[in-house]
N, C-alpha and C positions, 0 to 999 in steps of 0.2 A: 198537472200535478197539484194537489191541494196545498195550501199554505198554512203552516202552523200559526194560529192566532197569537200564541204566546211569543213566538219568535218575531212576528210582525210588530207586536207591542214593544218588545225589547229594542228592536231597531229604531222605532219611533222615539222611544225614551232616550236612547243614546244620542239622537239628533237634537231633541228638544231641550234636554237639560243643559248641554254646553251652550246652546244658543241663548237660553234664558239667562245663564250666568254671565255670558258676554254682554248681553243687553243691560243686565243689572249693573255690571261694572262700568258700562259706558254712561250710566245715568246715576252716579253715586252721590250727586248733590254737592260735591266739593271740587270737582274738576270738569264737569260737563258745561260746555259753553251754552247749551240750550237752557240751563237753569241759571239765567243771567241775573246778577244782583248789582250790576253797574250800568251806567248810562250808555256807554259805547257798546258794552256787551249785549245790552237789550236790543239795540239797533241791529247788531250783527246776528243775534239769534233770530230776530224777526225776519231778516233777509234770508237766513238759512231755511226757516219754515216756509216762506213764500216760494223760494226756488224749488224746494222739495215738493211742495204741493203742485206747483206748475208742471214740474217734470212728471209727477204721477198722473196729472190730468192729461198731459199729452200722450203718455203711454196708454192710458185707458181709452182715449178717443181713437188712437191708431188701431188698438186691438179690436175695438168695436167695429171700426170701418172694415178691417180685414175680415172679421167674422161675417159681417153683413154682406160683403162682396162675395165671399165663398158661398154663403147660403143662397144668394140671389142667382148666381150663375152655375150652381151645382147641377150637373146633368144636361146643360144646354148643348154641349158638343156631341152628346150621344143621341140627342133627339133628331128624328128624320126631318129633313127640310129639302126643298128644291135646290138644284145646283146653282141657279141664278141668284139665290139668296146669300151665297157665301160672300160676295163682294160687299153687299149692303151690311152684313154682320161685321165684316172686317173694318169698314169705315166707321160704324157705330162704336166699335171697341176702341179705335184710335181716338175718336173725339171724347169718349168717356174717360180714357186714360189721361188725356191732356187736361181735362177738367179737374181730375183728382190731383194732378201735378200742380195746377194753379192754386187749388185750395190748400195743398200742403205748403207751398211757398208762402202763401198769405199767412197761414197759421204760424209758420216758422218766423216770419218777420215780426209778427205781433209778439210772439214769445220772447224773441231777442230784444225787442224794444222795451218790453216790461222788465226783463232782467237787467238791461242797461239802466233804465230809470231807477229801479230799486237799488242797484249798486251805487249809482251816483248820489242818491239821497242818503244812503247809509254812510258813504265815505265823507260826505259833507258834514253829517251829524257827528261822525267819529273824529273829525279833524278839528272842529271848532267848539271849545267849551262855551257855555252860556255866559260866563264871566271870566275875567282874567284871573288865573290862579295866583294866590300869594304863597302857598306852600309848595316847596320844590324838593324833589327827591333826586339826588345824584346817585344812580345805581351803577356800580362797577361789577362786571361779571368776571369771575376767576374760575380756573379749573380746580374744584367744582363747587363753588360757593358764591354767595352774593354779598357784596358790601353796599350798605345803604346809608347815605348821608342826608340828613334832614336840614332844611333851612326855611325860614319864613321871612318874607320881605317886611311884614308888619311887626315882627318881633325878632330883631337881629340876634338876641340871646338864644333863640331856639335853634341852636346848631349842635348836633350830636351825631354820632355814628353808631350803627348797629349792624348786625349780620344775619342774613337768612330769615328776616322777618320784615313785614310791611304792615303798618297800621294806617288806616285811612279814616278821616272824619266823614261821616255820612252827610251827603248833600253838598259837599264842598269839592270843587275841582282841584286836582293836584297835578302840577307839572312834573314830568319825569324826564330827566336827561340821562342817557345811556352811554356807558363807556365799557370798553373791554381791556382787560389787563393782559390778554394772551391771544386767544383765537376767536373765531366768530361764534357768538351765542345768539339766543333769541329770548327776549323777556316776554313772558306770557302769564297773565293771570286770567285763566279761561272764563271765570264767571264775571269778572270786572271789565275786561277789555281784550281786544285782539292782540296778536303778536306784533312785536317790533324787533327787527334785527339789531344786534349789538356787534359792531364791527371795529376791529382794532384801528386806532388812528382817526376815528370819525365819531363825532357826537351826534347821536340821533335823539330826537325829542318826541314825546307822546304825552298824553294826559289820561288821568283816571278820575272817575267819580263813582263812589259807592252810593247806591240808592237805599239800601236797607242794612241793618246790622247783621253780622254773622261772620263765620270763619270759613275760609276756603284754602285751596292749595295752589300756589304758583309753581312755575317750572321753567326750565330751559326748553324752548321749542325747536332748537337747531342742534343736530348731533355735534358734540364738541369734544369727543374723546371717550376714554374708557368708562368713566363714571358719569356720563351724561344723564343717565336715568336717576341718579341720586344727586340732584342739584335742585332741591326744592326750596320754596319760600312759604313760610307760614303767614297767611294773609288774614288780618282781622279788620273788619269794618265796624266802627263804633260811633256813638254820638260824639259831637264836637267836644262836649264837656269831658267825656271819658278819654277822648284822644288827648286833650290838653293835660289831663292828669298823667296819662301814660308818658307823654313827651317830657313833662316836668321831671318825672322819675328817671327817665333815660338821660336827661341832661346832667343829673347829679353825678358826682364822682363815686367811685367804688367805696363801699362801706369799709371802715377800718376794722380789721379782725379784732374780736372782743375776747376770744378764748386763747389759751396758750397753744392749743392744737392748730387753730386757724392762723395764729401769728407765726408759728413755725412753718405752716404751709405757704404763707405769703413770702417768706424768705426763700423757700425752695422754689416757689413759682418764679420769683424774680430772677433767680440764678439759672434755672433750667428752661424756662419758657418765655421770659421777658424779652428775649432777642427777636422773637417772632410775633408775640401777642402783646396787646396793650390793655392796661387797666387804668382808667383815668384816676389821677391823684396818687399814683404810685410810681416806682422806678421802672415798671414794665412799660416800655414805649415802642415795642415792635410794631411793624406795619406789614409784615409778610403774611400773617394769618389773620383770622377774624378778630375784631375787638371783643374782649371778654368782660367789659366793665359790668354788665348786668347779665352775665351768662345764666345765673340761677333762675332768672325770670323767663327764660326761653323754654319752649315746649320740646324742642328737639336739639340734638347736636349733630355735627357733621352734615349740615344742610339736609336734614331729614333722614340721615342714616340710622339714628337711634333715638328713642325717646330719652328725655333728659332726666335720668335718675343717677344717684351716686354710683351704683354698680356699673351702669353703662358708661358713665364718665370715666371711671377707673379703667374699664376695658379700652376705651378710646385713647386715653393718655398713654397707656402701656404699649399699645400696638395698633395705631389707627389704620395702617395699610392692610392689616389682617381683616378688618371690618369693611373698609372701603378701598378696594384694591386700586393702586395708582394714586392715592391721596398724597399730597405734597408733604403732609405732616409726618415726620419719621417716628419710629418707635422711640419712646423716651426711657432711657435706662435708669429708672428710679427703683430703690428697694421698697419693700412693702410699707415700711413706716413712713417714708417720704411720700409715697403715692397716696396713702390715706390722709396725710396732712394736707397735700395739695387739693385733694377732693373735698376735704372739710372746708378749706379756705374758699374754693370756688363756689361751694354751696352757700356762702354768705353773701355772694354778689347778686343781690336782687335789684 
């Protein structure tokens, strides 16, 4: 029965388009570990490419051997031959089969040794930074956000806390100590470095080093509950000078409100939000939720749930669980005037 060319093209299109979209999403340049911008990430991406190439080579060689064997012996059993030749043919086939088994075992051992060697080299490179880091990040995972504390052994004054954002000085190794406030999480900056589990009651340690400036997205790599998928980190790699300027700004206390609307918002915020959130230099000293000292300078709110705009911030304050189901932040019962005042005040915290 003839096939309609248009129907065939339609079936092919329905297959190719989703495949292309999937591949494009996997290589989006912000979460693909193959587009590595960090030292350990580059080693891991190289290992991934080598293992993939080795696997493809093995599949190709086996396929060629199978096709060659089929072509060579095709029709042999149907060819007429004397009865006394059957035993000789059987012995020949046994010896030939054993030879292929030996070859296959040898190739397998070589492939395994290459994979083992590459893995050990990668683990060694990913475990030991070139120099001892002076900058330390204490990262605490919460359901479903990240608390990040910075400290520098060369500059004791460089101590501050932020949330859901990581800034890295290019070319400098950074020690990362991981803690969990509740359940098992996994700290993963795909383009910078591999995953490290975050386990309650245990401090795990890893290190990061960005090799070139740029922005990427970090995430939790271990299912940790309802909003696991919305537990993102905004990662920025920048020059050491730019990083120092950013750190200096983050170390400063929250700006004093300069307008009557912002001043009123500060009062409402301290009364309604200060028990859970902190703003350095104010009476808001909460430690349950993220530190908001420099909230206005962040690109997202809710650990990547929304872009940081006044309208989205108002939506989040009014009813966060409606946006991020399961969020520990409850709906805040503010009237429209108080909500506008709080949003105005938070907008001054750069």
